[in-house]
Each structure stands twice: as structure tokens, then as C-alpha cells.
C-alpha positions in Angstrom: 168.8 14.5 13.5 169.6 10.9 14.5 166.6 8.6 14.8 166.6 5.0 16.0 163.4 2.9 15.2 163.0 -0.3 17.3 160.8 -2.2 14.9 161.0 -6.0 15.3 158.7 -6.5 12.2 160.8 -4.0 10.2 157.7 -1.9 9.5 159.6 1.3 8.8 159.4 2.9 5.3 160.4 6.3 4.0 156.6 7.2 4.3 156.5 6.4 8.0 158.3 9.6 8.9 158.1 11.9 5.9 159.3 14.9 8.0 162.8 13.4 7.9 165.2 14.6 5.2 168.2 13.0 3.5 170.4 14.8 6.0 168.9 12.8 8.9 170.5 9.6 10.1 167.9 6.8 10.5 168.7 3.4 12.0 166.1 0.6 12.1 166.6 -2.2 14.6 164.7 -5.3 13.5 164.9 -9.1 13.5 165.9 -9.6 9.9 167.5 -6.7 8.1 166.1 -6.2 4.6 167.4 -3.8 2.0 165.6 -0.5 2.1 166.7 2.9 0.8 167.1 5.9 3.1 167.9 4.1 6.3 170.4 1.7 7.9 169.2 -1.6 9.2 170.6 -3.5 12.1 169.3 -7.1 11.9 169.3 -9.0 15.2 169.5 -12.8 15.2 166.1 -14.4 16.0 165.6 -16.6 19.0 163.9 -19.6 17.4 162.7 -21.4 20.5 161.1 -18.3 22.0 159.4 -17.7 18.6 158.0 -21.2 18.5 156.7 -20.8 22.1 155.0 -17.5 21.3 153.4 -18.9 18.1 152.2 -22.0 19.9 150.6 -19.7 22.6 148.7 -17.7 19.9 145.9 -20.2 19.9 144.4 -19.2 23.2 144.1 -15.9 25.1 145.2 -17.5 28.4 148.3 -18.9 26.8 149.1 -15.6 25.2 148.8 -13.9 28.6 151.1 -16.4 30.2 153.7 -15.9 27.5 153.5 -12.1 28.0 154.7 -12.5 31.6 157.3 -15.1 30.8 160.9 -14.8 29.5 159.6 -15.9 26.1 157.6 -12.6 25.6 158.5 -11.3 22.2 159.3 -7.9 23.5 161.6 -9.2 26.2 163.4 -11.5 23.7 163.8 -8.5 21.3 165.2 -6.4 24.1 167.7 -9.0 25.1 168.9 -9.4 21.5 169.2 -5.6 21.1 171.0 -5.4 24.5 173.7 -7.8 23.2 174.4 -5.8 20.0 177.2 -3.2 20.2 175.8 -1.6 17.0 172.4 -1.0 18.6 174.0 0.4 21.8 176.1 2.8 19.8 173.2 4.0 17.6 170.9 4.4 20.6 173.5 6.3 22.6 173.9 8.8 19.8 170.2 9.2 19.0 168.1 12.3 19.4 164.8 10.3 19.0 164.0 6.7 19.8 160.8 5.3 18.2 158.9 2.2 19.1 156.2 1.7 16.4 155.2 -1.7 17.7 154.5 -3.2 21.1 157.4 -5.6 20.9 159.9 -2.8 20.3 158.7 -0.6 23.2 160.7 -2.4 25.9 163.9 -2.2 24.0 163.4 1.5 23.3 162.5 2.2 27.0 165.7 0.4 28.1 167.8 2.3 25.5 166.3 5.6 26.8 167.2 4.6 30.4 170.7 3.7 29.4 171.2 6.9 27.5 170.0 9.0 30.5 172.3 7.2 32.9 175.1 8.4 30.6 173.9 12.0 30.6 172.1 12.0 27.2 168.5 13.2 26.9 166.9 11.8 23.8 163.2 11.7 23.3 161.4 8.3 23.2 157.9 7.9 21.7 155.6 5.0 20.8 154.2 5.0 17.3 154.8 7.0 14.2 152.3 9.8 14.8 154.0 10.6 18.1 157.4 10.4 16.3 156.1 13.0 13.7 155.1 15.3 16.5 158.5 14.8 18.3 160.4 15.6 15.1 158.5 18.8 14.7 159.4 19.8 18.3 163.1 18.9 17.8 163.4 20.9 14.6 
């Protein structure tokens, strides 16, 4: 099974989806790729200005809301970075399951799903690790 995890914070560990075996191909798309066993990481280059804007807006709920509807939204910035990566496009196109464990990865996963469907592929896409565990059981 081929699984792509859109996790900007790189929250994926081997315990996140214990149903997967060593025969499964796991690709984690994140901002900065660390070295973890059992999965391949695709690190995207961070957008420093958008990150500064989002951190500055974290002080007040109104500012956070304004950032969420702007081009500086962390989910939109992550999606744009993922969209520019040929490695992410190749992995997502071959995936059987797309997982968005965090809110900021959901937009990228949703767009990867839409792109795959336009090309005749039918992967599953879920939000969160519990839903991914259930989807893995369905796919097996």
C-alpha cells in the first residue's frame, strides 16, 4: 500500500499508523525533513515571510481569523509549496491513501486528491490518524 501523509509539522511516527507493515510505502510531506526510520520524507522549503505574518497574528483571535482568509494562511502556503514539488506530485499520484493529520495539511491533501481524480486515479483521502487506521483496514 502506498500512503502519503501531508504533515507540515512532521508529526508522523511509526506508531501513528501501526497497521502499516514494512512492505508499505510511506511518504511524509513536511516543511523540514528530519531523519526517521520506516518512511521517506519530502521536505518543502519554508516561506519565511508568511511564517512571520502568521506568528505575528497569533496574538489576537481577529488577526488569526484574517490570516486564515489571506494568502498567508499556513495551509495555503503549505499547499503552494507542495504543488511546486515534482516529488510530491509523483508520490501523491501513485498513492492509495492520502492522510492529513493536521489542519494545515488538509488543503494540500484535498488538492492532491482532486488532481489524482482528474487523472483517473481513485485514492482515499482522510483527515487524522484514526480515520487513516480505519481506511487502511478497508483497503486491506
